[in-house]
C-alpha positions as CSV (number, residue, x, y, z in Angstrom):
1,M,-23.3,-7.1,-4.3
2,F,-19.6,-7.9,-4.4
3,I,-19.0,-11.7,-3.9
4,L,-15.6,-13.2,-4.1
5,S,-15.1,-16.6,-5.7
6,R,-13.5,-19.4,-3.6
7,F,-10.2,-18.9,-5.4
8,K,-10.2,-15.1,-4.7
9,W,-10.9,-15.9,-1.0
10,I,-7.9,-18.2,-0.9
11,Q,-5.7,-15.6,-2.6
12,L,-6.9,-13.0,-0.1
13,C,-6.2,-15.2,2.9
14,I,-2.7,-16.0,1.6
15,L,-1.9,-12.4,0.9
16,M,-3.3,-11.3,4.4
17,A,-1.1,-13.9,6.2
18,P,1.7,-11.5,7.0
19,F,-0.7,-9.0,8.5
20,I,-2.3,-11.7,10.7
21,F,1.2,-13.0,11.8
22,V,2.4,-9.6,12.8
23,S,-0.7,-8.6,14.6
24,S,-0.8,-11.8,16.6
25,G,2.7,-11.1,18.0
26,A,2.7,-7.3,18.1
27,G,0.4,-7.0,21.1
28,A,2.8,-8.8,23.5
29,D,4.8,-5.7,24.3
30,V,2.5,-2.8,24.9
31,E,5.3,-0.3,25.4
32,N,6.8,-1.1,22.0
33,Q,3.4,-1.0,20.4
34,A,2.7,2.6,21.4
35,G,5.2,4.0,18.9
36,A,8.9,4.2,18.5
37,G,9.2,7.2,20.7
38,E,7.7,10.6,21.7
39,N,9.9,12.5,19.3
40,D,9.5,10.1,16.4
41,P,7.2,11.4,13.6
42,R,3.8,9.8,13.3
43,N,3.0,11.3,9.8
44,K,4.5,10.4,6.5
45,I,3.7,11.7,3.0
46,S,5.0,10.0,-0.1
47,L,5.3,10.6,-3.8
48,F,5.1,7.5,-6.0
49,G,6.4,7.1,-9.6
50,G,6.4,3.9,-11.5
51,N,4.6,1.6,-14.0
52,T,1.2,-0.1,-14.2
53,Q,1.1,-3.3,-16.2
54,D,-1.9,-5.4,-17.3
55,G,-0.7,-8.0,-19.7
56,S,0.8,-6.2,-22.6
57,E,-0.7,-2.8,-21.6
58,N,1.6,-0.4,-19.7
59,G,1.2,3.1,-18.3
60,V,3.1,5.6,-16.3
61,S,1.8,5.9,-12.7
62,V,2.1,8.8,-10.3
63,G,0.6,8.9,-6.9
64,L,0.5,10.4,-3.5
65,E,0.3,8.4,-0.2
66,Y,-0.2,9.5,3.4
67,E,0.3,7.3,6.5
68,Y,-0.4,8.0,10.1
69,A,1.4,5.6,12.5
70,L,-1.1,4.2,14.9
71,T,1.5,2.1,16.6
72,R,5.1,1.0,15.9
73,Y,3.7,-1.8,13.7
74,F,0.6,-0.4,12.1
75,G,-0.4,2.7,10.1
76,L,-3.5,3.9,8.3
77,G,-3.6,6.3,5.5
78,G,-4.9,7.5,2.1
79,L,-3.9,6.8,-1.4
80,L,-4.4,8.7,-4.7
81,E,-2.8,7.5,-7.9
82,Y,-3.2,8.1,-11.6
83,A,-2.1,5.8,-14.5
84,E,-1.9,7.0,-18.1
85,G,-0.5,5.6,-21.3
86,D,-2.5,2.5,-22.2
87,F,-4.7,3.4,-19.2
88,D,-6.6,6.4,-18.1
89,S,-7.5,5.5,-14.5
90,W,-7.6,7.0,-11.0
91,I,-7.2,5.0,-7.8
92,L,-8.5,6.1,-4.4
93,G,-7.8,3.9,-1.4
94,V,-7.4,3.6,2.3
95,P,-4.2,1.6,2.9
96,I,-3.5,-0.3,6.1
97,F,0.3,-0.5,6.6
98,V,2.1,-3.2,8.6
99,H,5.8,-2.7,9.5
100,P,7.1,-6.0,10.8
101,Y,10.8,-5.4,10.6
102,R,13.0,-2.3,10.0
103,G,12.1,-0.8,6.7
104,L,10.0,-3.7,5.4
105,F,6.3,-2.8,5.0
106,F,3.2,-4.5,3.7
107,L,0.0,-2.8,2.7
108,A,-3.6,-3.7,1.9
109,A,-5.7,-1.0,0.5
110,P,-9.4,-1.3,-0.3
111,G,-10.7,1.4,-2.5
112,V,-12.1,2.3,-5.9
113,E,-10.7,2.5,-9.4
114,I,-12.2,5.0,-11.8
115,E,-11.4,4.0,-15.4
116,D,-13.1,5.0,-18.6
117,G,-16.1,6.4,-16.6
118,D,-16.6,3.2,-14.7
119,T,-16.1,2.9,-11.0
120,N,-15.1,-0.5,-9.6
121,F,-14.1,-1.9,-6.2
122,L,-10.3,-2.3,-5.9
123,L,-8.1,-4.2,-3.5
124,R,-4.4,-3.4,-3.6
125,I,-1.9,-5.6,-1.9
126,G,1.7,-4.4,-1.7
127,V,5.2,-4.7,-0.3
128,G,8.1,-2.4,-0.1
129,Y,11.3,-1.6,1.8
130,E,12.2,1.9,3.0
131,L,15.8,3.0,2.9
132,E,16.5,6.2,4.8
133,F,19.0,8.5,3.1
134,L,18.6,11.7,5.2
135,P,16.9,12.2,8.5
136,R,13.2,11.8,8.0
137,W,13.6,11.2,4.2
138,S,13.5,7.8,2.6
139,I,13.1,6.0,-0.7
140,A,11.4,2.7,-1.2
141,P,11.1,0.3,-4.0
142,E,7.5,-0.8,-4.0
143,F,5.6,-3.6,-5.7
144,N,1.8,-3.8,-5.7
145,V,-0.9,-6.0,-7.1
146,D,-4.3,-4.5,-7.9
147,F,-7.4,-6.6,-8.1
148,S,-10.3,-4.8,-9.8
149,D,-13.2,-5.9,-12.0
150,G,-11.7,-9.3,-12.8
151,H,-8.4,-7.7,-13.8
152,T,-5.0,-8.1,-12.0
153,K,-2.6,-5.2,-12.6
154,L,1.0,-5.0,-11.4
155,V,2.1,-1.6,-10.1
156,Y,5.8,-1.1,-9.3
157,G,8.1,1.8,-8.8
158,L,9.8,4.0,-6.3
159,T,8.3,6.0,-3.4
160,L,10.0,9.1,-2.0
161,S,8.8,9.8,1.5
162,R,9.1,12.6,4.1
163,A,8.2,11.9,7.8
164,F,7.0,14.7,10.0
């Protein structure tokens, strides 16, 4: 059974604060919460490229993300990522996205990490900022922290996205 220590619960509460803040104010305007507009895309697929770091170990990371916009502020999706180099790990997750302001987004993704034949629970917390450069195309610097099996890994890089 997975039990978080008191310190981990405090960390989790602090990291989830932006999600709670946005969700408490997002329900005030039902019309804005339904989505940005009828013609605005609700789906987004993204390709991630970056680095995974755990202390002095580094590895190239590539990944694929999908997001479905439930409302203007919230999205739900899927995540598949591979890290190589000093690592040989796969990450599978179900990210919950929060979009509080313009291109800013936060994500929390529970999932699993498969590394060296072991499968462990994973929690990814991340932040990024999308910059649109063509209609429905954007690029975002992204910074994530993965908590898995007592390790904390930093995952950072760029995400190229296409909304449809």
